[in-house]
LUMSETI-313562 format. One record per residue: residue number from 1; residue in one letter; x, y, z of N, C-alpha, C in turn. Coordinates in Angstrom, 1 decimal. Layout:
{pt NUM, 'A', {X, Y, Z}, {X, Y, Z}, {X, Y, Z}},
...
// end
This chain:
{pt 1, 'M', {0.8, -1.2, 0.0}, {0.0, 0.0, 0.0}, {0.9, 1.2, 0.0}},
{pt 2, 'M', {0.6, 2.1, -0.9}, {1.5, 3.3, -1.1}, {0.8, 4.5, -0.3}},
{pt 3, 'A', {1.7, 5.2, 0.4}, {1.2, 6.4, 1.1}, {1.0, 7.6, 0.2}},
{pt 4, 'R', {0.1, 8.4, 0.5}, {-0.2, 9.6, -0.3}, {1.0, 10.5, -0.1}},
{pt 5, 'P', {1.5, 11.2, -1.2}, {2.5, 12.2, -1.1}, {2.1, 13.3, -0.1}},
{pt 6, 'I', {3.0, 13.9, 0.5}, {2.7, 15.0, 1.5}, {1.9, 16.1, 0.8}},
{pt 7, 'S', {2.3, 16.4, -0.4}, {1.6, 17.5, -1.1}, {0.1, 17.2, -1.3}},
{pt 8, 'Q', {-0.3, 16.0, -1.4}, {-1.7, 15.6, -1.5}, {-2.4, 15.6, -0.2}},
{pt 9, 'S', {-1.7, 15.2, 0.8}, {-2.3, 15.1, 2.2}, {-2.4, 16.5, 2.8}},
{pt 10, 'C', {-1.8, 17.5, 2.3}, {-1.9, 18.9, 2.8}, {-3.1, 19.6, 2.3}},
{pt 11, 'K', {-3.7, 19.1, 1.2}, {-4.8, 19.8, 0.6}, {-6.1, 19.5, 1.5}},
{pt 12, 'N', {-6.9, 20.5, 1.5}, {-8.2, 20.4, 2.3}, {-9.2, 19.7, 1.3}},
{pt 13, 'D', {-9.4, 18.4, 1.6}, {-10.3, 17.6, 0.8}, {-11.7, 17.6, 1.2}},
{pt 14, 'G', {-12.1, 18.6, 1.9}, {-13.5, 18.7, 2.3}, {-13.8, 18.2, 3.7}},
{pt 15, 'G', {-12.8, 17.7, 4.4}, {-12.9, 17.2, 5.7}, {-13.3, 18.3, 6.7}},
{pt 16, 'M', {-12.7, 19.5, 6.5}, {-13.1, 20.6, 7.3}, {-13.2, 21.8, 6.4}},
{pt 17, 'S', {-14.1, 22.7, 6.7}, {-14.2, 23.9, 5.9}, {-13.7, 25.1, 6.7}},
{pt 18, 'N', {-13.4, 26.2, 5.9}, {-12.9, 27.4, 6.6}, {-14.1, 28.2, 7.1}},
{pt 19, 'G', {-15.3, 28.0, 6.6}, {-16.5, 28.7, 7.0}, {-17.4, 28.0, 7.9}},
{pt 20, 'A', {-18.5, 28.6, 8.2}, {-19.5, 28.0, 9.1}, {-20.3, 27.0, 8.3}},
{pt 21, 'P', {-20.9, 26.0, 8.9}, {-21.7, 25.0, 8.2}, {-22.9, 25.7, 7.6}},
{pt 22, 'A', {-23.5, 25.2, 6.6}, {-24.7, 25.7, 5.9}, {-25.8, 25.9, 6.9}},
{pt 23, 'G', {-26.4, 27.0, 6.9}, {-27.5, 27.3, 7.8}, {-27.1, 27.7, 9.2}},
{pt 24, 'Y', {-25.8, 27.9, 9.4}, {-25.3, 28.3, 10.7}, {-25.5, 29.8, 10.9}},
{pt 25, 'V', {-26.1, 30.2, 12.0}, {-26.3, 31.6, 12.4}, {-25.1, 32.0, 13.2}},
{pt 26, 'K', {-24.4, 33.0, 12.6}, {-23.2, 33.5, 13.2}, {-23.4, 34.3, 14.5}},
{pt 27, 'S', {-24.5, 35.1, 14.5}, {-24.7, 35.9, 15.6}, {-26.2, 36.1, 15.8}},
{pt 28, 'I', {-26.6, 36.4, 17.0}, {-28.0, 36.6, 17.3}, {-28.3, 38.1, 17.3}},
{pt 29, 'I', {-29.4, 38.4, 16.6}, {-29.8, 39.8, 16.4}, {-30.3, 40.3, 17.8}},
{pt 30, 'P', {-29.7, 41.4, 18.3}, {-30.2, 41.9, 19.6}, {-31.7, 42.2, 19.6}},
{pt 31, 'G', {-32.4, 41.9, 20.7}, {-33.8, 42.2, 20.8}, {-34.7, 41.2, 20.1}},
{pt 32, 'Q', {-34.2, 40.3, 19.3}, {-35.0, 39.4, 18.6}, {-34.7, 37.9, 19.0}},
{pt 33, 'S', {-34.1, 37.8, 20.2}, {-33.7, 36.5, 20.7}, {-34.9, 35.7, 21.1}},
{pt 34, 'T', {-35.0, 34.5, 20.6}, {-36.1, 33.6, 20.9}, {-35.6, 32.4, 21.7}},
{pt 35, 'M', {-34.3, 32.4, 22.0}, {-33.6, 31.3, 22.7}, {-33.4, 31.6, 24.1}},
{pt 36, 'S', {-33.4, 30.6, 25.0}, {-33.2, 30.8, 26.4}, {-31.7, 31.2, 26.6}},
{pt 37, 'D', {-31.5, 31.8, 27.8}, {-30.1, 32.2, 28.1}, {-29.1, 31.0, 28.1}},
{pt 38, 'P', {-29.4, 29.9, 28.7}, {-28.5, 28.7, 28.6}, {-28.2, 28.3, 27.1}},
{pt 39, 'A', {-29.2, 28.4, 26.3}, {-29.0, 28.0, 24.9}, {-28.1, 29.1, 24.2}},
{pt 40, 'Q', {-28.3, 30.3, 24.6}, {-27.4, 31.4, 24.0}, {-26.0, 31.2, 24.4}},
{pt 41, 'I', {-25.8, 30.9, 25.7}, {-24.4, 30.7, 26.2}, {-23.8, 29.5, 25.5}},
{pt 42, 'K', {-24.5, 28.4, 25.3}, {-24.0, 27.2, 24.6}, {-23.7, 27.6, 23.2}},
{pt 43, 'L', {-24.5, 28.4, 22.5}, {-24.2, 28.8, 21.1}, {-23.0, 29.6, 21.1}},
{pt 44, 'K', {-22.8, 30.5, 22.0}, {-21.6, 31.4, 22.0}, {-20.3, 30.5, 22.2}},
{pt 45, 'R', {-20.4, 29.5, 23.1}, {-19.3, 28.6, 23.3}, {-19.0, 27.8, 22.1}},
{pt 46, 'L', {-20.0, 27.3, 21.4}, {-19.8, 26.6, 20.1}, {-19.2, 27.5, 19.1}},
{pt 47, 'E', {-19.7, 28.7, 19.0}, {-19.1, 29.7, 18.0}, {-17.6, 29.9, 18.3}},
{pt 48, 'L', {-17.2, 30.0, 19.6}, {-15.8, 30.2, 20.0}, {-15.0, 28.9, 19.6}},
{pt 49, 'K', {-15.5, 27.7, 19.9}, {-14.8, 26.5, 19.5}, {-14.7, 26.4, 18.0}},
{pt 50, 'L', {-15.7, 26.8, 17.2}, {-15.6, 26.7, 15.8}, {-14.5, 27.7, 15.3}},
{pt 51, 'K', {-14.4, 28.8, 15.9}, {-13.4, 29.8, 15.5}, {-12.0, 29.2, 15.9}},
{pt 52, 'Q', {-11.9, 28.6, 17.0}, {-10.6, 28.0, 17.4}, {-10.2, 26.9, 16.5}},
{pt 53, 'F', {-11.1, 26.1, 16.1}, {-10.8, 25.0, 15.2}, {-10.3, 25.5, 13.8}},
{pt 54, 'A', {-11.0, 26.6, 13.4}, {-10.5, 27.2, 12.1}, {-9.1, 27.8, 12.2}},
{pt 55, 'E', {-8.8, 28.4, 13.4}, {-7.4, 28.9, 13.6}, {-6.4, 27.7, 13.6}},
{pt 56, 'V', {-6.8, 26.6, 14.3}, {-5.9, 25.5, 14.3}, {-5.7, 24.9, 12.9}},
{pt 57, 'E', {-6.8, 24.8, 12.2}, {-6.7, 24.3, 10.8}, {-5.8, 25.2, 9.9}},
{pt 58, 'T', {-5.9, 26.5, 10.1}, {-5.0, 27.4, 9.3}, {-3.6, 27.2, 9.7}},
{pt 59, 'F', {-3.3, 27.1, 11.0}, {-1.9, 26.8, 11.5}, {-1.4, 25.5, 10.9}},
{pt 60, 'L', {-2.2, 24.4, 10.9}, {-1.7, 23.1, 10.4}, {-1.5, 23.1, 8.9}},
{pt 61, 'M', {-2.3, 23.9, 8.2}, {-2.1, 24.0, 6.7}, {-0.8, 24.7, 6.4}},
{pt 62, 'K', {-0.5, 25.7, 7.2}, {0.8, 26.5, 7.0}, {1.9, 25.6, 7.3}},
{pt 63, 'E', {1.8, 24.8, 8.4}, {2.9, 23.9, 8.8}, {3.1, 22.8, 7.8}},
{pt 64, 'C', {2.0, 22.3, 7.2}, {2.1, 21.2, 6.2}, {2.7, 21.8, 5.0}},
{pt 65, 'E', {2.4, 23.0, 4.6}, {3.1, 23.6, 3.4}, {4.6, 23.8, 3.6}},
{pt 66, 'Q', {4.9, 24.2, 4.8}, {6.3, 24.3, 5.1}, {7.1, 23.0, 5.1}},
{pt 67, 'V', {6.5, 22.0, 5.6}, {7.1, 20.6, 5.6}, {7.2, 20.2, 4.1}},
{pt 68, 'E', {6.3, 20.4, 3.3}, {6.3, 20.1, 1.9}, {7.5, 20.8, 1.2}},
{pt 69, 'R', {7.6, 22.1, 1.5}, {8.8, 22.8, 0.9}, {10.1, 22.3, 1.3}},
{pt 70, 'T', {10.2, 21.9, 2.6}, {11.4, 21.4, 3.1}, {11.7, 20.0, 2.5}},
{pt 71, 'R', {10.7, 19.2, 2.3}, {10.8, 17.9, 1.7}, {11.4, 18.1, 0.3}},
{pt 72, 'Q', {10.8, 19.0, -0.5}, {11.2, 19.2, -1.9}, {12.7, 19.7, -1.9}},
{pt 73, 'R', {13.0, 20.6, -1.0}, {14.4, 21.1, -0.9}, {15.4, 20.0, -0.6}},
{pt 74, 'I', {15.1, 19.1, 0.3}, {15.9, 18.0, 0.7}, {16.0, 17.0, -0.5}},
{pt 75, 'A', {14.9, 16.8, -1.2}, {15.0, 15.9, -2.4}, {15.9, 16.5, -3.5}},
{pt 76, 'A', {15.8, 17.8, -3.7}, {16.6, 18.4, -4.7}, {18.1, 18.4, -4.3}},
{pt 77, 'E', {18.4, 18.6, -3.0}, {19.7, 18.5, -2.5}, {20.3, 17.1, -2.6}},
{pt 78, 'R', {19.5, 16.2, -2.3}, {19.9, 14.8, -2.5}, {20.2, 14.4, -3.9}},
{pt 79, 'A', {19.4, 14.9, -4.8}, {19.6, 14.6, -6.3}, {20.9, 15.2, -6.7}},
{pt 80, 'R', {21.2, 16.5, -6.2}, {22.5, 17.1, -6.6}, {23.7, 16.4, -6.1}},
{pt 81, 'M', {23.5, 15.8, -4.8}, {24.6, 15.1, -4.2}, {24.9, 13.8, -5.0}},
{pt 82, 'I', {23.8, 13.1, -5.5}, {24.0, 11.9, -6.2}, {24.7, 12.1, -7.5}},
{pt 83, 'T', {24.3, 13.2, -8.2}, {24.9, 13.5, -9.5}, {26.3, 14.1, -9.4}},
{pt 84, 'A', {26.7, 14.5, -8.3}, {28.0, 15.1, -8.1}, {29.1, 14.1, -8.0}},
// end
């Protein structure tokens, strides 16, 4: 079984999105709340967690791209050493 190249594994293949899920309400309009206070608190916590997951995803994508560039640099350096 062959492993996927790093460049392919770095791509966002739909497992996570950078935006909110379809139908997700980002904020509650003041004065028009129909939800109870505990539900609003839970919604705010979930919004915060979603934001934090998006930040972690961004960080991991940057890290993955950096690893891919390093891998390519090392492969090129190795090829130069073999031909020298």
